[in-house]
C-alpha positions in Angstrom: -13.5 14.8 -9.7 -11.6 13.4 -11.6 -7.8 12.2 -12.0 -6.4 11.8 -16.0 -2.8 11.2 -17.4 -2.2 12.5 -20.9 0.6 13.8 -23.1 0.5 17.5 -24.2 2.9 19.2 -26.5 5.5 15.8 -25.9 4.8 16.0 -22.3 3.1 14.0 -19.5 0.9 15.7 -17.9 -1.3 14.7 -14.2 -4.3 16.2 -13.8 -7.4 15.6 -10.7 -9.7 17.4 -9.0 -11.1 16.5 -5.8 -14.3 18.7 -5.5 -12.6 21.9 -5.0 -9.9 23.1 -7.7 -7.8 21.1 -10.8 -4.4 20.6 -10.0 -2.0 19.9 -12.8 1.7 18.6 -12.9 4.0 18.2 -16.1 7.1 16.2 -16.4 10.2 18.3 -16.7 11.4 16.2 -19.9 10.0 15.3 -22.9 8.4 11.7 -24.0 10.7 10.1 -26.9 7.6 9.8 -29.4 10.0 7.4 -31.4 8.2 4.2 -31.4 10.7 2.1 -29.4 11.6 3.6 -26.2 9.5 2.4 -23.5 9.2 4.7 -20.3 8.3 4.3 -16.8 6.0 6.1 -15.5 4.8 7.0 -11.6 1.4 8.7 -11.0 -0.8 9.6 -8.1 -1.6 11.6 -5.3 -1.3 11.4 -1.1 -4.3 13.2 0.4 -4.4 16.1 -2.0 -0.5 16.3 -2.8 0.5 14.8 -6.3 3.4 13.5 -7.9 4.6 12.6 -11.5 8.5 10.7 -12.0 9.2 9.7 -15.9 11.5 7.3 -15.7 12.9 8.3 -12.1 12.4 12.3 -12.5 10.1 13.5 -10.1 7.6 16.3 -10.1 5.9 16.8 -6.9 3.1 19.1 -6.2 2.7 20.6 -2.5 -0.6 20.0 -0.4 -2.6 23.0 0.4 -5.2 23.0 2.3 -8.6 21.7 1.1 -10.3 17.9 -0.1 -8.3 14.9 0.1 -10.8 12.3 -1.5 -11.5 11.7 -5.2 -14.8 10.8 -4.9 -15.2 8.9 -9.1 -17.9 6.4 -9.6 -17.2 6.0 -13.2 -15.3 3.3 -15.5 -12.1 3.1 -15.2 -10.1 4.0 -18.9 -7.2 3.4 -20.3 -5.9 4.6 -24.3 -9.5 6.1 -24.7 -12.9 6.9 -23.9 -16.0 5.2 -25.4 -17.2 8.3 -25.5 -15.0 11.9 -26.2 -17.7 14.1 -24.5 -16.9 11.9 -21.4 -13.8 13.6 -20.1 -14.1 16.7 -17.8 -13.2 20.0 -20.1 -10.5 20.7 -17.2 -8.9 16.8 -16.8 -6.9 17.7 -20.6 -5.4 21.4 -21.8 -6.5 20.5 -25.9 -9.0 18.7 -27.2 -9.6 15.0 -26.1 -8.1 12.6 -28.1 -7.2 8.7 -28.2 -3.7 7.3 -27.2 -1.8 6.1 -30.1 0.9 3.2 -28.7 1.8 0.4 -26.3 1.1 0.3 -22.9 2.3 -2.6 -20.4 2.1 -3.3 -16.9 -0.6 -0.8 -15.2 -0.7 -1.4 -11.5 -3.4 0.7 -9.5 -2.8 1.3 -5.6 -0.7 -2.3 -5.6 -2.6 -4.3 -8.0 -1.9 -5.0 -11.3 -4.5 -4.6 -14.3 -4.8 -8.4 -16.9 -4.3 -6.6 -20.2 -5.9 -9.6 -21.9 -8.6 -9.9 -24.3 -11.0 -11.5 -21.2 -10.4 -9.1 -18.2 -11.1 -5.7 -18.8 -14.9 -5.0 -18.7 -15.2 -3.8 -22.5 -13.0 -2.0 -24.9 -12.2 -1.1 -28.8 -9.7 -1.6 -31.4 -6.9 -2.7 -29.3 -3.9 -5.1 -30.9 -0.7 -6.7 -30.0 1.9 -4.6 -30.0 5.0 -6.4 -30.8 2.8 -9.2 -33.0 5.0 -12.1 -31.3 4.3 -14.6 -28.2 6.7 -12.9 -26.2 4.9 -10.6 -23.7 6.8 -8.4 -20.3 5.5 -10.7 -17.8 5.7 -14.1 -20.2 9.8 -15.1 -18.4 9.2 -15.0 -15.0 11.9 -13.5 -12.7 14.4 -11.6 -14.6 13.9 -14.6 -18.2 14.7 -13.1 -21.8 11.8 -14.5 -24.1 13.5 -15.3 -27.2 11.1 -15.9 -30.2 10.7 -19.2 -32.4 9.4 -20.5 -35.3 7.2 -22.5 -32.4 6.5 -19.6 -30.6 8.5 -18.9 -27.6 11.2 -19.8 -25.2 12.8 -18.5 -22.0 16.3 -17.9 -21.0 16.7 -17.8 -17.1 18.7 -16.4 -14.9 21.0 -19.1 -12.2 18.7 -19.3 -9.7 15.7 -20.2 -12.2 14.3 -22.9 -14.6 10.7 -24.1 -15.7 9.6 -23.3 -19.7 8.6 -19.6 -18.0 11.3 -19.3 -15.8 9.0 -19.6 -12.6 10.6 -22.7 -10.5 13.5 -22.1 -8.6 16.4 -24.4 -9.1 16.3 -24.9 -4.8 12.2 -26.2 -5.3 13.1 -28.3 -8.6 13.9 -31.7 -6.8 11.6 -30.7 -3.6 10.6 -33.2 -1.2 7.6 -31.2 0.1 4.2 -32.7 0.3 0.7 -32.4 -1.4 -0.1 -30.1 1.0 3.0 -27.6 1.3 4.6 -24.2 -0.9 8.1 -24.7 -1.2 10.2 -21.8 -0.6 13.2 -21.7 -1.7 16.2 -20.5 0.6 18.9 -19.5 -1.8 21.1 -18.7 0.8 21.9 -22.2 2.2 21.3 -23.3 -1.3 18.5 -25.4 -0.1 14.0 -24.8 0.8 11.6 -25.3 3.2 8.3 -26.5 3.1 5.5 -24.8 4.1 2.4 -26.5 5.0 -1.2 -25.8 4.6 -3.7 -25.6 7.7 -4.3 -28.7 8.7 -0.5 -30.1 8.1 2.5 -29.9 10.2 6.2 -32.0 9.9 9.5 -31.1 7.9 7.4 -31.9 4.5 4.0 -31.4 5.7 2.8 -34.9 5.9 1.7 -34.8 8.9 -1.9 -34.3 9.7 -3.0 -32.1 13.1 -6.1 -31.1 14.6 -6.2 -27.7 16.5 -8.5 -25.9 18.5 -6.0 -23.1 19.7 -4.1 -21.5 16.2 -0.3 -20.9 16.9 1.2 -18.4 14.6 5.0 -18.0 14.1 5.4 -14.8 12.5 5.2 -15.9 8.2 1.7 -17.6 8.9 -2.1 -16.9 8.0 -5.6 -17.8 8.5 -8.2 -16.7 5.9 -11.9 -17.1 6.6 -14.8 -16.9 4.4 -17.6 -16.1 6.7 -20.4 -18.3 4.9 -23.4 -16.1 6.5 -22.0 -12.7 5.0 -25.0 -12.3 2.1 -27.2 -12.1 5.8 -25.8 -9.7 7.5 -26.7 -6.2 9.3 -23.1 -4.7 8.0 -24.7 -1.4 9.9 -23.7 -3.7 13.3 -20.9 -5.7 13.3 -18.7 -7.5 16.0 -15.5 -9.1 16.3 -14.3 -11.1 19.3 -11.2 -13.4 20.3 -9.0 -14.7 23.0 -5.5 -14.1 22.0 -1.9 -14.1 23.5 1.6 -13.4 23.0 4.8 -11.9 23.8 5.5 -8.9 21.1 4.8 -5.7 20.7 4.0 -5.3 17.0 1.6 -7.5 15.1 -1.6 -7.8 12.9 -4.4 -10.3 14.7 -7.4 -10.0 12.9 -8.2 -8.1 9.4 -12.1 -8.0 8.3 -12.0 -7.2 4.9 -11.1 -8.2 1.8 -8.0 -6.4 1.6 -7.6 -6.2 -2.4 -6.9 -2.8 -2.8 -7.4 0.5 -0.4 -11.5 1.0 -1.1 -12.0 -2.1 0.4 -13.9 -1.3 4.0 -12.1 -2.8 6.8 -11.9 -3.4 10.7 -8.8 -4.6 12.2 -7.0 -5.4 15.5 -3.6 -5.0 16.1 -0.2 -4.6 18.3 2.0 -1.1 17.6 4.1 0.0 20.1 3.7 -2.4 22.6 -0.4 -1.0 22.9 -3.8 -2.2 21.3 -4.4 -0.7 18.3 -8.1 -1.1 16.6 -8.7 0.5 12.7 -12.1 0.9 11.2 -12.8 2.2 7.0 -16.5 2.5 6.4 -15.4 4.1 3.3 -14.0 6.8 1.5 -10.3 5.6 3.1 -10.9 7.4 6.0 -9.0 5.1 8.6 -9.3 6.1 11.7 -6.9 4.5 14.1 -8.2 4.2 17.7 -5.8 3.4 20.4 -5.2 2.4 23.9 -3.8 4.5 25.8 -1.6 2.9 28.0 1.4 0.3 27.8 0.1 -3.1 26.6 1.4 -5.7 29.2 2.5 -8.6 26.3 3.4 -11.5 29.0 4.0 -14.8 27.7 1.0 -17.4 28.4 -1.8 -14.6 29.3 -4.6 -14.7 27.7 -6.7 -11.7 26.4 -10.1 -11.2 25.3 -10.8 -8.5 22.9 -14.2 -7.3 21.6 -15.1 -4.7 18.6 -18.4 -3.8 18.0 -19.2 -1.6 15.3 -22.8 0.5 15.5 -23.1 2.2 12.5 -20.2 4.9 13.3 -20.3 4.5 17.0 -17.3 2.1 17.5 -16.8 0.5 21.2 -13.5 -2.0 22.5 -13.5 -4.2 25.3 -10.3 -5.7 26.4 -10.7 -8.5 28.6 -14.7 -6.8 29.5 -13.7 -3.8 30.3 -14.5 -0.8 27.5 -11.0 0.7 27.0 -12.6 2.8 23.8 -15.6 4.0 22.7 -15.7 7.1 19.6 -18.1 7.8 17.0 -16.0 8.1 14.5 -18.2 9.5 12.1 -20.9 12.1 13.3 -22.4 13.4 9.9 -23.4 9.6 8.9 -21.8 8.9 5.7 -21.0 5.3 5.8 -22.3 3.6 8.2 -21.9 -0.3 7.1 -18.5 -2.6 6.8 -18.6 -3.9 3.7 -16.2 -6.5 4.4 -17.0 -8.6 1.8 -17.4 -11.8 3.7 -13.5 -12.5 4.6 -11.5 -12.2 7.6 -8.0 -12.4 8.2 -5.9 -13.9 10.9 -2.1 -13.1 12.0 -1.5 -11.7 8.7 -2.2 -12.3 4.8 -0.9 -14.7 2.1 2.5 -15.7 1.3 4.5 -12.7 -0.2 2.2 -9.9 1.1 4.0 -8.2 3.8 1.5 -7.0 6.5 2.9 -3.9 6.5 2.8 -3.0 3.0 -0.9 -4.4 2.3 -1.9 -2.4 5.3 -0.5 0.8 4.3 1.9 0.7 7.2 -1.4 0.7 9.7 0.4 -2.6 11.1 4.3 -3.6 10.7 4.4 -6.9 10.8 2.4 -10.4 11.2 1.1 -11.4 14.8 3.3 -14.3 16.8 0.8 -16.0 19.5 -1.7 -17.9 19.6 -5.8 -17.3 18.6 -8.6 -19.0 20.2 -12.3 -18.7 20.3 -13.1 -16.1 17.5 -16.7 -15.5 17.1 -18.7 -13.1 14.6 -21.6 -10.5 15.3 -24.0 -12.8 17.6 -23.0 -16.1 16.3 -23.7 -18.6 18.8 -21.1 -20.8 17.8 -17.2 -20.1 17.0 -15.3 -20.3 14.1 -13.9 -23.2 13.5 -10.1 -22.4 12.4 -9.4 -25.7 11.1 -11.6 -25.4 7.9 -10.6 -21.9 6.9 -7.8 -21.7 4.3 -3.8 -20.5 5.4 -0.2 -22.2 6.0 2.3 -21.9 8.7 -0.1 -22.1 11.2 0.9 -24.9 13.9 -1.1 -26.4 17.1 -1.3 -24.4 19.7 -3.2 -26.6 22.6 0.0 -27.8 23.9 1.1 -25.6 26.9 0.8 -22.3 27.7 
């Protein structure tokens, strides 16, 4: 298997093979090879359907029956390879040669690669492209970078300030406490303080304790499992109590959620029904939907347990077995390698649920969660000791 982007006779070309046939897409227009024109290239595939977009002009290869997973276990190379004989002969039209030019802002599966000296695993013969202190991301928020004798300065748009335009003018004089993030509200020329776990109040200066976590829609808890290294990942289990009056929302996500290759176990609501999704490898996500319409009554607590026994999944709702399925009788992948990370209610500030879950779930959770237990642990997770923001004390009231 391979996926390769190259320049061929002045055109950009995408080639990939998922194990059965090589698909070739080529741009309709040539690349300007004058050394001072930047091009935007988007290339990839959904299943076995490929797309290639150069400066907004798109070429798409419609999917035909065949394999739909890219199974590669090599390093990811940019601009060249450590040895040219590593390149599959079908991956490029002519004899392979290294790229000459400049590359910036590489995003793979919604995750940007850092093109620095320290971040890549290795490389050779790479230099700074414009030989100044100005890079494309030095000035944030569409600021303009100006080269100066002492380095650089940023000319910022009206709404932003700071040496690199990193701070909203609405947050420049904020009164948020040390346990808060300042979130600008441009429409009202103001800001709000988003409180870290265990803090509340307008400026997040009031300390709180809770055993029931209340989520208000832009809230999340991120828990790191201290026993992850000792877990038997072929036999996972997650149980919790929740209450909500919403028809959509991500309740829990076991997994790192850094990129689409990460294993995960997810629980949430979709169209008013309970939805459980498991991915044990190769991005083969299997949604399991509870057939009955889920009653999201205010104040009613529900107890849910999801048990993974290799590829067999059992889901219990209010102690009744509602789903039981073997998601892969071939037993190709049998372990939930979730990286020891569990999210509840959503993801970090700025990371939208529908983006991170690639549409599996649409919104952040609104409601309450308590009594979270991992595997067969004798103790519940202490949600207070995790990381998170915008969590309220759900102990009072229903």
